[in-house]
C-alpha positions in Angstrom: -26.7 13.4 4.9 -26.3 11.6 1.8 -25.9 7.9 2.5 -22.2 7.6 2.0 -22.2 3.8 1.2 -24.7 4.0 -1.6 -22.8 7.4 -2.9 -19.6 5.3 -3.2 -21.3 2.5 -4.7 -22.9 4.7 -7.3 -19.6 6.2 -8.1 -17.8 2.8 -8.8 -20.9 1.7 -11.0 -20.3 4.8 -13.2 -16.5 3.8 -13.5 -17.7 0.8 -14.9 -19.1 2.3 -17.9 -18.3 6.0 -18.5 -15.7 7.3 -20.9 -12.4 6.6 -19.6 -10.2 9.7 -19.6 -6.6 9.1 -20.8 -4.8 10.7 -17.8 -6.9 8.5 -15.4 -6.1 5.4 -17.4 -2.4 6.0 -17.4 -2.5 6.5 -13.4 -4.4 3.2 -13.3 -1.8 1.7 -15.4 1.0 3.0 -13.2 -0.8 1.6 -10.2 -1.1 -1.9 -11.7 2.8 -2.0 -12.6 3.7 -0.7 -9.3 1.5 -3.4 -7.7 3.4 -6.1 -9.7 6.8 -4.9 -8.5 5.7 -5.1 -4.9 3.9 -8.4 -5.4 6.7 -10.1 -7.4 9.5 -8.9 -4.8 7.3 -10.5 -1.9 6.5 -13.9 -3.7 9.9 -15.3 -2.3 9.3 -14.1 1.2 7.3 -15.3 4.3 4.6 -15.1 5.1 3.3 -15.5 1.3 5.7 -18.7 1.0 4.6 -20.2 4.1 0.6 -19.8 3.2 1.0 -21.0 -0.5 2.6 -24.1 0.8 0.4 -25.0 3.6 -2.7 -24.2 1.5 -1.6 -25.9 -1.8 -4.4 -28.7 -1.2 -7.0 -26.1 -0.9 -6.2 -23.9 -4.0 -9.6 -24.8 -5.6 -10.4 -24.8 -9.1 -10.2 -21.6 -11.3 -8.2 -19.6 -13.8 -6.6 -17.1 -11.4 -2.7 -17.2 -10.9 -1.1 -17.8 -7.5 2.3 -15.8 -8.4 4.2 -17.7 -5.5 4.1 -21.0 -6.7 3.0 -20.2 -10.4 0.0 -22.4 -10.4 -3.7 -21.7 -11.5 -6.5 -21.6 -8.7 -9.6 -19.9 -7.5 -9.9 -16.3 -7.1 -10.1 -16.2 -3.3 -6.8 -18.2 -3.1 -5.1 -16.1 -5.4 -6.3 -12.8 -3.8 -5.0 -14.2 -0.5 -1.5 -15.3 -1.5 -0.9 -12.5 -3.9 -2.4 -9.8 -1.5 0.1 -11.0 1.2 3.1 -11.0 -1.0 2.2 -7.5 -2.2 2.6 -6.0 1.3 5.7 -7.8 2.3 8.6 -5.8 1.1 6.7 -2.4 1.9 7.1 -1.1 -1.6 3.2 -1.0 -2.0 1.4 2.5 -2.9 -0.1 4.9 -0.5 -3.1 7.0 -0.5 -1.4 9.7 1.8 -4.6 11.6 3.0 -6.1 8.3 4.2 -2.9 6.5 5.4 -4.0 3.6 3.2 -2.2 1.3 0.9 -5.2 0.5 -1.6 -3.1 -1.5 -4.2 -2.0 -4.7 -2.2 -5.9 -5.3 -1.5 -7.7 -4.0 -4.3 -5.4 -4.9 -7.3 -4.8 -8.3 -5.8 -8.6 -8.8 -5.6 -9.3 -7.5 -9.1 -6.7 -9.4 -10.8 -7.9 -12.6 -9.3 -11.6 -12.2 -10.1 -10.6 -10.7 -13.5 -8.2 -13.7 -14.4 -10.9 -16.2 -13.2 -13.8 -14.7 -14.8 -12.0 -14.1 -18.2 -12.6 -10.1 -17.9 -10.9 -7.8 -20.4 -8.0 -5.7 -19.5 -10.2 -2.6 -19.8 -12.7 -3.9 -17.3 -10.0 -4.9 -15.0 -8.6 -1.1 -15.1 -12.0 0.3 -14.4 -12.6 -2.0 -11.6 -9.2 -0.9 -9.8 -10.2 2.9 -10.2 -13.6 2.2 -8.6 -12.2 0.1 -5.9 -9.6 2.9 -5.3 -12.5 5.6 -5.3 -14.5 3.7 -2.7 -11.7 2.4 -0.7 -9.7 5.9 -0.6 -12.7 8.1 0.5 -13.8 5.7 3.1 -10.1 5.9 4.6 -10.5 9.8 4.3 -13.6 9.5 6.4 -12.3 7.4 9.1 -8.9 9.0 9.7 -6.8 9.9 11.6 -8.5 8.4 14.8 -9.2 5.0 13.0 -5.4 4.3 12.8 -5.0 4.7 16.6 -6.2 1.1 17.0 -6.7 -0.3 13.5 -4.5 -1.2 10.7 -6.6 0.8 7.9 -5.2 -1.2 5.0 -6.5 -4.4 6.7 -9.9 -3.0 7.3 -10.8 -0.4 4.5 -8.8 -2.6 2.2 -11.4 -5.2 2.4 -14.2 -2.8 1.1 -12.0 -1.4 -1.8 -11.6 -5.2 -2.7 -15.1 -6.1 -2.6 -16.0 -2.9 -5.1 -13.5 -4.2 -7.5 -14.8 -7.9 -7.3 -18.3 -6.6 -7.6 -17.7 -4.7 -10.4 -16.0 -7.5 -12.4 -18.8 -9.8 -11.7 -21.3 -7.5 -13.4 -22.9 -6.0 -10.3 -25.0 -2.9 -10.6 -24.7 0.1 -8.1 -27.1 -1.7 -5.8 -25.2 -4.8 -5.5 -22.0 -3.1 -5.3 -23.6 -1.2 -2.3 -24.4 -4.6 -0.7 -20.7 -5.8 -1.6 -19.5 -2.8 0.7 -21.8 -3.4 3.4 -21.0 -7.3 3.6 -17.3 -6.5 3.5 -17.7 -3.8 6.3 -18.4 -7.1 8.6 -15.1 -8.9 7.5 -13.1 -5.8 7.9 -10.4 -6.2 10.8 -6.8 -6.1 11.7 -5.4 -4.2 14.7 -2.5 -2.0 15.3 -0.6 -4.7 17.7 -0.2 -6.9 14.6 1.3 -3.8 12.8 3.5 -2.4 15.4 4.6 -5.7 17.2 6.7 -8.8 16.3 5.6 -11.5 13.9 4.4 -11.7 10.2 0.8 -10.9 10.5 0.9 -7.6 8.8 1.2 -8.6 5.3 -1.2 -11.4 6.1 -3.8 -8.7 6.9 -3.7 -7.4 3.2 -4.1 -10.7 1.8 -6.9 -11.8 4.2 -8.5 -8.4 3.2 -8.2 -9.1 -0.6 -9.7 -12.7 -0.1 -12.4 -11.3 2.2 -13.1 -8.6 -0.6 -13.6 -11.2 -3.1 -16.0 -13.3 -0.9 -18.2 -10.1 -0.5 -18.0 -9.5 -4.2 -19.3 -13.0 -4.9 -21.8 -13.0 -2.3 -23.4 -9.8 -3.6 -23.4 -11.0 -7.1 -25.4 -14.1 -5.6 -27.8 -11.9 -4.0 -26.8 -11.7 -0.5 -27.6 -8.4 0.9 -26.2 -6.2 4.0 -27.4 -3.3 5.6 -27.1 -0.3 3.2 -26.5 2.1 6.5 -23.5 -0.1 7.3 -20.8 2.8 7.1 -22.7 5.6 8.8 -25.4 4.0 11.2 -24.9 4.4 15.0 -23.9 0.9 15.1 -22.2 0.9 11.8 -18.5 0.6 11.0 -17.3 4.3 11.3 -18.9 4.4 14.7 -17.3 1.3 15.9 -13.7 2.0 14.6 -13.4 5.8 14.8 -14.0 8.7 17.1 -17.1 10.1 15.3 -19.5 8.7 12.6 -17.0 9.4 10.2 -16.2 12.7 8.2 -18.1 11.8 5.2 -18.7 15.4 3.9 -15.1 15.7 3.7 -14.4 12.4 2.3 -17.0 12.7 -0.6 -15.9 16.3 -1.2 -14.8 16.7 -5.0 -16.4 13.5 -6.1 -16.9 13.8 -9.8 -14.0 16.3 -10.1 -11.1 14.2 -9.3 -10.4 10.5 -8.4 -8.1 9.0 -5.7 -6.0 7.3 -8.2 -4.8 10.2 -9.7 -3.3 11.3 -6.4 -1.3 7.9 -5.3 2.1 7.9 -3.7 4.5 5.4 -5.0 7.2 4.4 -3.0 10.9 5.1 -3.9 12.3 3.5 -0.5 11.3 0.1 0.7 10.5 1.1 4.2 7.7 2.6 6.1 6.4 5.9 4.5 6.4 7.7 7.7 10.3 7.6 7.4 10.3 9.1 4.0 10.3 12.9 4.9 13.4 12.4 7.2 15.2 10.4 4.3 14.7 13.0 1.9 15.7 15.9 4.5 19.0 14.1 5.4 19.6 13.7 1.6 19.1 17.4 1.2 21.0 18.4 4.0 24.2 16.0 2.7 24.0 17.6 -0.4 24.1 21.2 1.4 26.6 20.2 3.8 28.8 17.9 1.9 29.3 15.6 4.8 29.6 11.7 5.2 28.6 9.4 8.0 31.9 9.7 9.7 31.5 13.5 10.1 28.1 13.2 11.8 27.8 13.7 15.9 24.1 13.4 15.8 20.9 13.7 14.0 17.6 14.9 15.8 14.5 14.0 13.9 11.1 15.4 14.9 8.1 14.1 13.0 4.5 13.9 13.2 2.6 11.2 15.7 2.9 8.2 13.6 6.6 8.7 12.9 7.2 8.8 16.7 4.6 5.9 17.4 5.8 3.5 14.6 9.2 4.3 13.7 11.2 5.2 16.8 12.8 1.7 16.6 16.2 0.8 18.0 15.6 -2.7 18.4 16.3 -4.4 14.9 16.2 -8.3 14.8 14.9 -8.7 11.3 14.0 -6.9 8.1 10.5 -6.1 9.1 12.0 -4.3 12.3 14.5 -2.5 9.9 11.8 -1.1 7.6 10.1 0.5 10.4 13.3 2.0 12.1 13.9 5.5 11.3 17.2 5.1 13.0 18.3 2.1 10.9 17.1 3.8 7.6 19.0 6.7 8.3 22.2 4.9 9.0 21.9 2.4 6.0 21.3 5.7 3.6 24.3 7.6 5.1 26.5 4.4 4.6 25.9 4.1 0.9 22.6 2.2 1.0 19.5 2.8 -1.3 16.7 1.6 1.1 15.9 -0.7 -1.7 15.9 -4.7 -1.3 19.7 -5.0 -0.6 19.4 -3.0 2.5 17.3 -5.4 4.3 19.1 -8.5 3.6 20.2 -10.6 6.7 23.9 -9.6 5.9 23.0 -6.1 5.8 21.2 -6.2 9.0 24.4 -7.0 10.8 26.8 -4.5 9.7 28.4 -2.9 12.7 28.8 0.3 11.4 25.1 0.5 10.9 24.3 -0.6 14.3 26.8 1.9 15.9 25.6 4.7 14.0 22.0 4.2 14.9 22.8 5.5 18.4 23.4 8.8 16.9 19.9 9.2 15.7 17.1 10.4 18.0 13.3 10.7 17.1 10.6 13.1 18.7 7.2 14.4 18.0 6.6 17.9 16.7 3.0 18.7 17.8 2.8 21.2 14.6 3.5 18.5 12.4 1.0 16.1 14.0 -1.5 18.4 13.4 -0.8 18.7 9.8 -1.0 15.0 9.6 -2.4 13.1 7.6 -2.8 15.6 4.9 0.9 16.6 5.2 4.0 14.3 6.0 6.8 16.5 7.2 10.0 16.0 9.4 12.2 18.5 11.0 15.9 17.5 11.1 18.8 18.7 12.8 22.2 17.4 12.1 25.2 18.4 14.3 28.4 17.7 12.7 31.8 16.8 14.5 33.3 20.1 13.1 30.6 22.2 15.1 28.5 23.0 12.1 24.7 22.6 12.8 22.6 21.9 9.7 18.8 22.2 9.9 15.8 21.7 7.6 12.1 21.3 7.7 11.1 18.8 4.9 7.8 19.5 3.7 7.3 16.8 1.1 8.1 13.3 0.2 9.5 11.9 -3.0 6.9 10.0 -4.5 4.0 11.9 -3.2 1.7 13.8 -5.8 3.6 17.0 -5.2 6.8 15.2 -6.2 5.8 12.1 -8.1 8.1 9.3 -9.4 8.6 9.8 -13.1 7.6 7.1 -15.5 11.2 6.0 -15.7 12.0 6.0 -12.1 8.4 3.9 -11.8 10.1 1.5 -14.5 13.4 1.2 -13.0 11.6 0.3 -9.5 9.8 -2.5 -11.3 12.8 -3.8 -13.1 14.7 -4.0 -9.7 12.0 -5.6 -7.7 10.6 -8.0 -10.3 14.3 -9.2 -11.2 13.8 -11.2 -7.7 11.8 -13.7 -9.9 11.5 -12.8 -13.5 14.1 -12.8 -16.2 14.9 -9.6 -18.4 12.7 -10.8 -21.2 9.8 -11.4 -18.8 10.0 -8.1 -17.1 10.1 -6.2 -20.5 7.1 -8.3 -21.7 4.9 -7.4 -18.4 5.8 -3.8 -18.5 4.7 -3.4 -22.1 1.4 -5.6 -21.3 0.6 -3.5 -18.3 1.6 0.1 -19.7 0.7 0.1 -23.3 -1.2 -3.3 -23.9 -4.9 -4.1 -24.1 -4.5 -7.7 -23.0 -5.3 -8.8 -19.4 -2.1 -10.3 -17.8 -3.0 -13.9 -17.4 0.0 -15.8 -18.4 2.3 -17.5 -15.9 5.6 -15.8 -16.2 8.9 -18.1 -15.7 9.4 -17.7 -12.0 13.1 -17.9 -12.0 13.6 -17.9 -8.3 11.3 -20.5 -7.6 
């Protein structure tokens, strides 16, 4: 078997200097704009605000930007704060087949290092493509068993971030490989802090971004790790999944396609495991012409993660609501958009939503669980008060590669989420810089909400 770690490092290294296809470059720009949307909307929320305040005296010297307080700082500090912010409002991108959010860690780390090192915008985009290449394929190898106990964005995200950081620091393939090996020892984050209470889940991603930056700097300075760290009997895959990893499947097609071209960009601001249910309810409402008051019951059968993570009747805060299939369907049918306004403190207390949630039940369908994670589906049965029963198997999700957001939908999403902190002119300027410009975003925009 080829060594997966060095194979992935070689692939990332090639992205540093090969001709950059225009379509791949466009996918990278879309991912970067989507990251800014998610990150900026999280800069006014805990835990990023808490961390930025308490760590202000330790920000360090550097030219990276902390977008929470608008101050310049070290690359590690910026990666921590911005990585945390970008996973807070649950709008960050998804690599569906790996169940992994690469942007919040990889782009946070890459932008911080690029800003601090004075890298070009093209080199930054190349590092993002390379970081996605490595991280997404490692996620493919570890899933689905890894997700049983580990938060894969917290774990694999560390390695994706390390690749991007190392690329920007001028590392060759050998040193990129050592960055992955070093990062694999930093890669943690368990499911209880994803499923349970508290504010740790976004911090998982900030920590992963910061740890990836550390791994990149260490490798650039000559620190080495075991190049068998991913697949050895005591390596990362053996420690965190049921086997040594499906490396043949994960590396299949390398050189023919790259993961950044197969991303999911979220249309709704909730857990992605809820998306097929929302799309299905929308389709049945269009078919049956009903409103919330017409519904007697809604039965959703999803795959394993839908039941495990999103069957949640107890909703005490925005985080709970974003992982509650019952809440999200209730909000949708009461005129909500599942965007930021659906998760305000006022929105969470609406009696009509709370009452409707009792009509929604969530189960697991073994057939759909078998198809997961490559397919994210839901079976929906809606019984109306007039006796009609509407049924649908929703086979796709809006935002997935089969049903992608258009550029205009992506721009609208950015405009809405970034409006939390940027005025109209600042949003327009940043969009143009990311999507059509050749200059790395380094300026500190007017943070109107701070």
